[in-house]
C-alpha positions as YAML, in Angstrom:
chain: A
units: angstrom
residues:
- id: 1
  name: MET
  ca: [77.09, 16.21, -59.42]
- id: 2
  name: LYS
  ca: [79.58, 13.58, -58.10]
- id: 3
  name: VAL
  ca: [80.06, 9.81, -58.02]
- id: 4
  name: LYS
  ca: [81.21, 7.20, -55.33]
- id: 5
  name: LEU
  ca: [82.43, 3.91, -56.38]
- id: 6
  name: PHE
  ca: [82.35, 0.77, -54.22]
- id: 7
  name: ASP
  ca: [84.06, -2.66, -55.01]
- id: 8
  name: GLU
  ca: [83.80, -5.73, -52.58]
- id: 9
  name: SER
  ca: [84.21, -9.39, -52.88]
- id: 10
  name: HIS
  ca: [81.33, -10.17, -50.62]
- id: 11
  name: GLU
  ca: [77.80, -8.65, -51.00]
- id: 12
  name: LYS
  ca: [77.40, -7.93, -46.97]
- id: 13
  name: ASP
  ca: [80.66, -5.98, -47.21]
- id: 14
  name: LEU
  ca: [79.21, -3.80, -50.18]
- id: 15
  name: GLU
  ca: [75.96, -3.24, -48.15]
- id: 16
  name: THR
  ca: [77.79, -2.30, -45.19]
- id: 17
  name: ALA
  ca: [80.25, 0.21, -47.26]
- id: 18
  name: ILE
  ca: [77.05, 1.68, -48.89]
- id: 19
  name: ASN
  ca: [75.07, 2.14, -45.89]
- id: 20
  name: ALA
  ca: [78.01, 3.70, -44.06]
- id: 21
  name: PHE
  ca: [78.41, 6.21, -47.01]
- id: 22
  name: LEU
  ca: [74.64, 7.03, -46.96]
- id: 23
  name: SER
  ca: [74.52, 7.66, -43.48]
- id: 24
  name: SER
  ca: [77.45, 9.82, -43.22]
- id: 25
  name: THR
  ca: [76.74, 12.13, -46.26]
- id: 26
  name: ASN
  ca: [74.41, 15.10, -46.54]
- id: 27
  name: SER
  ca: [73.53, 14.57, -50.10]
- id: 28
  name: ASP
  ca: [70.66, 13.90, -52.61]
- id: 29
  name: ILE
  ca: [70.97, 10.58, -54.18]
- id: 30
  name: ILE
  ca: [70.29, 10.69, -58.00]
- id: 31
  name: ASP
  ca: [70.99, 6.94, -58.81]
- id: 32
  name: ILE
  ca: [72.49, 3.73, -57.70]
- id: 33
  name: LYS
  ca: [74.06, 1.51, -60.04]
- id: 34
  name: TYR
  ca: [74.85, -2.15, -59.04]
- id: 35
  name: GLN
  ca: [76.81, -4.88, -60.84]
- id: 36
  name: VAL
  ca: [78.18, -8.42, -60.06]
- id: 37
  name: ALA
  ca: [80.97, -10.08, -61.99]
- id: 38
  name: ILE
  ca: [81.84, -13.76, -61.67]
- id: 39
  name: SER
  ca: [85.00, -15.31, -62.75]
- id: 40
  name: VAL
  ca: [86.16, -18.94, -62.69]
- id: 41
  name: CYS
  ca: [89.68, -19.79, -61.86]
- id: 42
  name: GLY
  ca: [90.06, -23.47, -61.77]
- id: 43
  name: GLU
  ca: [87.45, -24.86, -59.46]
- id: 44
  name: GLU
  ca: [87.17, -21.48, -57.57]
- id: 45
  name: GLN
  ca: [84.51, -18.89, -58.31]
- id: 46
  name: ILE
  ca: [85.54, -15.37, -57.78]
- id: 47
  name: TYR
  ca: [82.66, -12.58, -57.18]
- id: 48
  name: CYS
  ca: [83.22, -8.96, -57.41]
- id: 49
  name: PHE
  ca: [80.13, -6.85, -56.21]
- id: 50
  name: SER
  ca: [80.46, -3.19, -57.06]
- id: 51
  name: ALA
  ca: [78.21, -0.02, -57.00]
- id: 52
  name: MET
  ca: [78.22, 3.49, -58.08]
- id: 53
  name: ILE
  ca: [76.29, 6.19, -56.45]
- id: 54
  name: ILE
  ca: [75.63, 9.15, -58.20]
- id: 55
  name: TYR
  ca: [74.73, 12.02, -55.99]
- id: 56
  name: CYS
  ca: [74.55, 15.89, -55.44]
- id: 57
  name: LEU
  ca: [75.72, 17.71, -52.32]
- id: 58
  name: LYS
  ca: [72.93, 19.50, -50.39]
- id: 59
  name: GLU
  ca: [73.71, 23.32, -49.82]
...
């Protein structure tokens, strides 16, 4: 069993990175965990979109 972690500041970038990984791997996907974190610095909001894919390589 293996994991792949993704961390992007825009949701579309996360989507692109995950889709690229899924199309390039020959694996059985066990689970995908998704999380959004928001931080406020002054009047600016900072977003962090992250995901963890748990998978097993096919033999």
